[in-house]
C-alpha positions, -999 to +999 in steps of 0.1 A: -325-175-140-293-192-128-272-163-141-295-138-123-290-157-091-253-156-096-253-119-103-275-114-072-249-133-052-221-112-065-240-080-057-246-092-022-209-101-018-200-066-029-223-051-004-208-072+023-173-061+012-184-025+015-197-032+050-165-049+060-144-021+047-165+005+065-163-017+097-126-014+097-120-049+083-103-042+050-087-076+046-121-093+049-134-067+024-106-076-001-113-113+002-150-107-005-142-085-035-120-113-049-148-138-043-174-115-060-151-110-090-146-073-084-108-076-088-101-040-097-113-028-063-096-057-046-063-048-062-066-013-050-074-023-014-047-050-014-019-027-026-030+001-002-027-023+027+004-042+017-010-077+016+015-098-004-004-130-001-036-116-015-017-097-042-003-130-054-037-146-052-055-119-072-026-118-098-035-154-107-072-145-112-067-114-134-072-116-171-046-102-195-072-076-205-071-062-169-041-041-178-046-013-152-049-037-123-020-058-135+002-027-138-008-016-103+002-050-090+035-050-109+043-016-094+035-030-060+057-060-065+086-038-076+082-017-044+084-049-024+115-061-044+095-090-059+110-085-094+102-120-107+065-114-100+065-080-117+084-094-147+059-122-150+031-096-152+049-074-177+056-105-198+020-115-198+008-081-210+037-078-234+051-046-218+087-051-227+095-014-221+083-016-185+102-048-180+134-032-193+129-001-171+125-024-141+162-034-143 
């Protein structure tokens, strides 16, 4: 029952995030997506809107298995000349080739 309640809360948070995005409040939407655990959508919204603070925040929450989102963040960090952050991501996912191409 407690897990259903938690899942219901996450679903409501996602609906609020959709509402915030549609109400022209994308940063609020990104924060809600992070809170609900919908990190893939949050990463997309964050990189599209160039929010470095949220990008760093969500990077810390992503699991190593979230490779697509991590690569998207790494590309974003490279565009922003934040090579140390990109290198940290590539190191965490063992993508030595991408790390070498970054230099």
